[in-house]
Structures are given as structure tokens and as C-alpha cells.
Wavefront OBJ file of the C-alpha trace (Angstrom):
o trace
v 0.000 0.000 0.000
v 1.407 3.384 -1.021
v 2.191 5.768 1.801
v 0.202 8.964 2.155
v 1.737 11.853 0.257
v 0.975 15.507 -0.374
v 2.573 18.100 -2.622
v 3.483 21.563 -1.373
v 3.920 24.390 -3.869
v 6.949 26.316 -2.664
v 7.818 29.774 -4.082
v 11.456 30.414 -4.849
v 13.937 32.460 -6.835
v 13.314 30.375 -9.962
v 9.538 30.279 -9.563
v 7.319 27.768 -7.822
v 8.475 24.236 -7.198
v 6.270 21.298 -6.238
v 7.844 19.370 -3.355
v 6.390 16.033 -2.304
v 6.008 15.360 1.418
v 5.363 11.746 2.330
v 3.683 10.733 5.580
v 2.555 14.330 6.217
v 0.566 13.274 9.287
v 3.581 11.711 10.990
v 3.788 13.337 14.414
v 7.237 14.760 15.082
v 6.476 16.502 18.394
v 4.151 14.119 20.289
v 3.524 16.477 23.209
v 1.966 19.049 20.859
v 0.834 16.886 17.965
v 2.969 18.827 15.490
v 3.226 16.877 12.249
v 5.714 16.676 9.435
v 3.390 18.745 7.266
v 3.200 21.464 9.912
v 6.999 21.518 10.109
v 7.235 21.880 6.324
v 4.689 24.706 6.369
v 6.608 26.420 9.176
v 9.797 26.303 7.100
v 8.009 27.827 4.114
v 6.677 30.613 6.340
v 10.125 31.504 7.726
v 12.141 30.637 4.609
v 13.341 34.206 3.971
v 15.104 34.885 7.276
v 15.926 31.177 7.644
v 17.913 31.144 4.396
v 19.508 34.511 5.154
v 20.953 32.927 8.311
v 21.568 29.355 7.173
v 21.599 29.279 3.391
v 24.523 29.224 0.954
v 26.766 27.471 3.447
v 27.596 23.902 4.448
v 24.856 22.519 6.678
v 24.304 19.294 8.604
v 20.767 17.978 8.916
v 19.733 16.345 12.191
v 17.005 13.898 11.197
v 14.352 12.289 13.407
v 12.469 9.615 11.423
v 10.438 8.593 14.504
v 9.878 12.059 15.943
v 11.831 13.995 18.514
v 11.359 11.290 21.148
v 13.106 8.750 18.907
v 16.629 8.239 17.664
v 18.288 10.734 15.375
v 21.195 10.836 12.960
v 23.080 13.459 10.952
v 23.188 13.875 7.185
v 26.085 15.908 5.873
v 26.472 14.852 2.249
v 23.638 14.790 -0.316
v 21.859 11.413 -0.294
v 21.092 9.520 -3.478
v 18.009 10.836 -5.182
v 18.298 14.382 -3.827
v 16.618 16.834 -6.217
v 18.754 19.010 -8.475
v 17.978 22.138 -6.439
v 19.689 20.671 -3.364
v 23.298 21.753 -3.716
v 26.613 20.679 -2.210
v 30.124 21.968 -1.696
v 33.312 20.075 -0.924
v 34.644 20.887 2.530
v 37.709 19.904 4.519
v 37.049 18.374 7.930
v 39.388 18.522 10.920
v 40.797 15.106 10.069
v 41.929 16.468 6.708
v 39.313 14.397 4.872
v 37.440 16.196 2.085
v 33.827 15.412 1.266
v 30.721 17.040 -0.239
v 28.462 18.770 2.291
v 24.850 19.826 1.794
v 24.067 23.443 0.917
v 20.528 24.906 1.001
v 19.964 27.840 -1.332
v 16.183 28.103 -1.792
v 12.950 27.397 0.104
v 12.210 24.179 -1.819
v 15.500 22.710 -0.609
v 14.555 23.496 2.987
v 11.172 21.794 2.536
v 12.972 18.808 0.988
v 15.008 18.631 4.219
v 11.752 18.505 6.183
v 10.602 15.686 3.879
v 13.759 13.890 5.048
v 12.537 14.323 8.659
v 15.054 17.049 9.457
v 14.204 18.870 12.664
v 17.446 20.708 13.527
v 19.606 22.550 10.986
v 23.286 22.978 11.863
v 24.972 25.514 9.523
v 28.686 26.172 9.303
v 30.005 29.648 10.079
v 31.451 29.922 6.569
v 29.842 30.281 3.154
v 29.937 27.819 0.277
v 32.158 30.129 -1.758
v 34.939 30.020 0.860
v 34.342 27.273 3.389
v 37.667 27.755 5.178
v 37.133 31.340 6.365
v 34.133 32.045 8.639
v 31.818 34.993 8.090
v 30.547 34.769 11.676
v 32.165 34.797 15.075
v 29.896 32.645 17.256
v 29.789 32.454 21.034
v 27.632 29.953 22.912
v 26.612 30.977 26.430
v 25.886 27.596 28.020
v 24.331 27.615 31.529
v 25.756 24.919 33.775
v 23.847 22.925 36.434
v 22.488 25.318 39.033
v 22.113 28.094 36.465
v 19.634 28.736 33.677
v 18.549 30.975 30.843
v 18.254 34.017 33.110
v 21.942 33.654 34.038
v 22.954 33.681 30.379
v 20.758 36.746 29.852
v 22.468 38.489 32.770
v 25.980 38.143 31.300
v 25.107 38.704 27.622
v 25.209 42.543 27.818
v 28.708 42.382 29.309
v 29.769 40.155 26.412
v 28.208 42.639 24.009
v 30.334 45.383 25.585
v 33.500 43.297 25.257
v 32.829 42.645 21.587
v 32.002 46.309 20.948
v 35.352 47.316 22.459
v 36.956 44.925 19.970
v 35.127 46.643 17.107
v 32.397 44.044 16.577
v 28.617 44.356 16.565
v 26.947 41.550 18.532
v 23.600 39.967 17.695
v 21.732 37.626 20.019
v 19.342 34.694 19.673
v 17.922 32.036 21.917
v 19.453 28.607 21.525
v 15.966 27.117 21.672
v 16.980 25.477 24.933
v 18.579 26.958 28.075
v 21.326 29.057 26.547
v 22.031 32.033 24.319
v 23.966 32.405 21.096
v 25.828 35.649 20.459
v 27.015 36.113 16.860
v 29.097 38.801 15.168
v 29.321 39.182 11.374
v 32.974 39.260 10.346
v 34.956 39.661 7.160
v 36.178 36.257 5.890
v 39.855 37.114 6.330
v 40.861 34.419 8.845
v 40.483 30.648 9.054
v 38.690 28.748 11.793
v 41.599 28.408 14.227
v 42.152 32.174 14.232
v 38.444 32.782 14.844
v 38.521 30.237 17.678
v 41.400 32.168 19.246
v 39.412 35.390 18.859
v 36.489 33.775 20.686
v 38.805 32.599 23.471
v 40.211 36.126 23.818
v 36.697 37.561 24.144
v 35.681 34.817 26.578
v 38.709 35.425 28.800
v 38.024 39.152 28.871
v 34.413 38.489 29.835
v 35.576 36.077 32.538
v 37.850 38.750 33.996
v 34.939 41.157 34.276
v 32.341 38.797 35.738
v 34.340 35.866 37.193
v 31.565 34.928 39.571
v 29.123 34.425 36.678
v 31.227 33.174 33.740
v 33.806 30.447 33.144
v 36.017 29.285 30.303
v 36.907 26.024 32.078
v 36.660 23.138 29.616
v 36.312 20.471 32.313
v 32.889 20.339 33.934
v 34.363 19.673 37.373
v 35.927 23.151 37.287
v 32.959 25.185 36.031
v 30.801 25.477 39.127
v 27.429 27.215 38.946
v 28.431 29.598 36.196
v 27.718 30.150 32.516
v 30.265 28.363 30.333
v 31.511 30.275 27.294
v 31.827 27.386 24.860
v 34.769 28.471 22.713
v 34.896 25.104 20.950
v 31.743 25.905 19.011
v 34.024 28.129 16.916
v 35.942 25.158 15.539
v 35.686 23.904 11.972
v 32.781 21.478 11.556
v 31.404 22.316 15.015
v 27.963 23.795 14.705
v 24.981 24.946 16.722
v 21.322 25.195 15.807
v 20.857 27.898 13.196
v 18.592 30.919 13.475
v 14.947 29.881 13.042
v 15.865 26.200 13.294
v 13.448 24.129 15.373
v 14.849 22.130 18.270
v 14.174 18.507 19.093
v 12.570 19.362 22.420
v 9.022 18.605 23.628
v 7.857 22.205 23.260
v 8.966 22.529 19.598
v 11.031 25.573 20.495
v 12.939 27.510 17.847
v 16.340 29.168 18.028
v 15.024 32.702 17.676
v 16.795 36.004 16.945
v 15.983 38.782 19.409
v 16.649 42.471 19.724
v 18.831 43.441 22.644
v 15.943 45.490 24.043
v 13.678 42.449 24.356
v 16.318 40.097 25.754
v 15.736 40.829 29.454
v 12.081 39.767 29.309
v 12.436 36.971 26.774
v 11.045 33.511 27.460
v 12.700 30.926 25.174
v 9.728 28.582 25.617
v 7.480 31.158 23.933
v 9.289 30.920 20.585
v 7.993 27.794 18.862
v 7.210 26.315 15.469
v 3.668 27.592 15.951
v 4.409 31.082 17.303
v 7.471 32.267 15.384
v 5.727 32.800 12.007
v 3.232 35.128 13.719
v 6.097 36.938 15.453
v 7.883 37.476 12.134
v 4.718 38.726 10.470
v 4.074 41.156 13.307
v 7.540 42.509 14.068
v 9.864 41.411 11.264
v 13.248 39.737 11.520
v 15.522 41.263 14.207
v 18.513 39.969 12.204
v 17.427 41.473 8.867
v 20.556 43.681 8.740
v 22.888 41.135 10.324
v 25.387 40.905 7.460
v 25.298 44.577 6.435
v 28.438 45.689 8.295
v 30.852 42.824 8.980
v 33.671 43.594 11.370
v 37.218 42.345 11.770
v 38.759 40.193 14.488
v 42.132 41.977 14.521
v 41.657 43.474 17.989
v 40.584 40.153 19.480
v 43.653 38.498 17.967
v 45.791 41.207 19.579
v 44.163 40.297 22.900
v 44.932 36.634 22.193
v 48.619 37.453 21.605
v 48.680 39.611 24.752
v 47.285 36.740 26.798
v 49.823 34.335 25.291
v 52.619 36.684 26.339
v 51.167 36.686 29.862
v 51.181 32.890 30.063
v 47.615 32.086 29.029
v 47.953 29.495 26.299
v 45.812 27.257 24.157
v 42.665 25.673 25.562
v 41.378 22.132 25.122
v 39.895 20.924 21.848
v 37.032 18.432 21.614
v 38.108 14.804 22.018
v 37.491 13.882 18.362
v 39.940 16.536 17.172
v 43.613 15.783 16.515
v 45.949 16.841 19.309
v 46.821 20.484 18.710
v 50.072 22.390 19.404
v 50.191 23.839 22.901
v 46.977 22.139 23.963
v 46.679 21.217 27.669
v 46.441 17.540 28.665
v 43.214 15.862 27.594
v 42.762 14.511 31.072
v 40.390 15.753 33.772
v 42.407 17.882 36.210
v 41.408 15.627 39.120
v 42.902 12.623 37.304
v 46.212 14.131 36.255
v 49.260 12.369 37.661
v 51.847 15.109 38.289
v 54.640 12.635 37.548
v 53.286 12.158 34.024
v 52.202 15.746 33.343
v 54.779 18.294 34.509
v 53.328 21.727 35.135
v 55.156 23.324 32.230
v 53.558 21.045 29.639
l 1 2 3 4 5 6 7 8 9 10 11 12 13 14 15 16 17 18 19 20 21 22 23 24 25 26 27 28 29 30 31 32 33 34 35 36 37 38 39 40 41 42 43 44 45 46 47 48 49 50 51 52 53 54 55 56 57 58 59 60 61 62 63 64 65 66 67 68 69 70 71 72 73 74 75 76 77 78 79 80 81 82 83 84 85 86 87 88 89 90 91 92 93 94 95 96 97 98 99 100 101 102 103 104 105 106 107 108 109 110 111 112 113 114 115 116 117 118 119 120 121 122 123 124 125 126 127 128 129 130 131 132 133 134 135 136 137 138 139 140 141 142 143 144 145 146 147 148 149 150 151 152 153 154 155 156 157 158 159 160 161 162 163 164 165 166 167 168 169 170 171 172 173 174 175 176 177 178 179 180 181 182 183 184 185 186 187 188 189 190 191 192 193 194 195 196 197 198 199 200 201 202 203 204 205 206 207 208 209 210 211 212 213 214 215 216 217 218 219 220 221 222 223 224 225 226 227 228 229 230 231 232 233 234 235 236 237 238 239 240 241 242 243 244 245 246 247 248 249 250 251 252 253 254 255 256 257 258 259 260 261 262 263 264 265 266 267 268 269 270 271 272 273 274 275 276 277 278 279 280 281 282 283 284 285 286 287 288 289 290 291 292 293 294 295 296 297 298 299 300 301 302 303 304 305 306 307 308 309 310 311 312 313 314 315 316 317 318 319 320 321 322 323 324 325 326 327 328 329 330 331 332 333 334 335 336 337 338 339 340 341 342 343 344 345
């Protein structure tokens, strides 16, 4: 017996495209009864700002064939049978391996991703035309146990001030969960490792100013009840949920751009697949001018060099990354044997 199927007519730069959606009544968010069709219609409704934030760049699709309560997997390269309007670009991963990665350039491609049961979209910080040099500096404010969204909100203005002093304009969005994402548009003049160092420099400066509220400690045992500035999200092939991407959480929350004026009173649970289209229609996209005036990371890199000269070196990389020059031991501090790890290493 053939599965149920509908066809959505999706406007785009080359005119309308008909995109088939199979099993449209499949429930992806059981707690709310949100179906695959409703997800596809949401993505059509937000396709303009969604593509402005996530399009024309490598993207990983987090797919949930049995809904958000089931197992998930990532798609990075175009699967067999992908339509011609789903594009790809060859990227270099941290291992040195090169492989095609998906690129979404029009609304029909985004709806096709929904047809593939994609719930979360994870875009790179670089564009398809130059995948090695990011166009965004991204900082993830990640509340640790004992803290929450309000703690991230409390430190975000101080981070904005730090970035402004470095010549960068900061933009903020909810993560769709407990944290905040602070992005800065930047000129694509430096590769990922340089941008990571710029993020570390900003994070250390923020930590100096509000040490009781913020930490750059990689090991969880050292973080305490503070907001962790996750510098490793700036690495190549490390991504976070894109602007206007749904999250695989019971409330169908969306990672939603905000103005700085509305941040203090924001409730991340209020921004959902069902509410965000109405918000956009009523108030517009707070990130509409995001890419208009990209900045440079030169000042942050000067801060990085200053900190190096003062003895603050490289920080830990994620475990799947190759060991990097100057990186501290990849061992929890409480488990380090001083005989094996002299202090000057």
C-alpha cells in the first residue's frame, strides 16, 4: 500500500516548485501533535530569514524519522536521489578528509530537508564560496547545572560590551533550549583556528569582568554554577542550531533572533514552530541587517597574543579533534598524575 503523500507548492527564486512530502501526518512533536506537514509549512513561512541565516553554506541535517522522542542521525552529504535544487560543496574536515556537504539555497530545498525528517539545521560559520574562512564569530553561552537561561541573559550585555570594544557588533538569539547564542558578522579574512582564538580572547576578557558568573573552564568539574563560554563551538565542523531552526525538544522551540531590548524579558519557551511565524509577520526579523556591516577580528587576535605573552595558552579541543600544538592535557584535572604531566607542559 502506497504511503500517504501531499505536494506543497513552494515559491522560490526560480519560480514555484512542487515538493512532495510523504507521511505528512507523521507526528514529530508528540507532546503538541505537530506533524511533518506542519513543520514543512513552518519552514516555508520563515524561509526568507531562515535562508539569510543558514543558506549558501555547508549545513548538517539532524534527522528524526520517529519524531523527537526517537533516535536521530546526521546527514552531511547529499543522499542519493536528492533533487537538483539541493546543492553541495566540498569541505575539509578537521581530520583532513574532504567530502561534499549539503548546501541549502532556496525554500524548496529546505522543505525537501523537512521531507527527510530534518528537525534541527546545523549551519557552518562559513559560506559555500569560501568554506575555510568564517563569516561569523559565534559564542555559545551555556548555563551549567544550578544556572539557567536568566543567568545567560544576565551576562550577555557584558559580552556585548567586550565585543564592541573589539570593534564588533553583537547579535543575540535564543538557543531554543537553556542558553544564548551571540554572533558577530565578520569579514572572511581568517580561518577557523584564528576565529577560535578570537572567541577565546573575548571569553577570557568576559571572565575577567564577571568571574563569579562566567567560566572558560573546559572540564565540567571546574565550572561550578556559572555560565560556560563554549569556545569550541568556533571550531571547523562544530555547529549549533541555526537561526529559526526548530529544536528537538518537547515544546517545539525555535532558536530565535531577538533584539537586545527584548532580551531581558524573553522567554525561550514562547518561541515555537507555531508562534514564530506570527512573530515574524508582526515585528519582522531582528537579524534582517545582520550581514550589512561585517567587522574584523584583529583586535581580538591582539588580545589573544597579549594573553599568550602573559602565560595564558591554548585551551582544550574536543576529544574527536587531533591533538593540537600547545593544547593542555586531555585529562580531567582531578585525574592528572603530576609525575606524568609536569606543570610546564
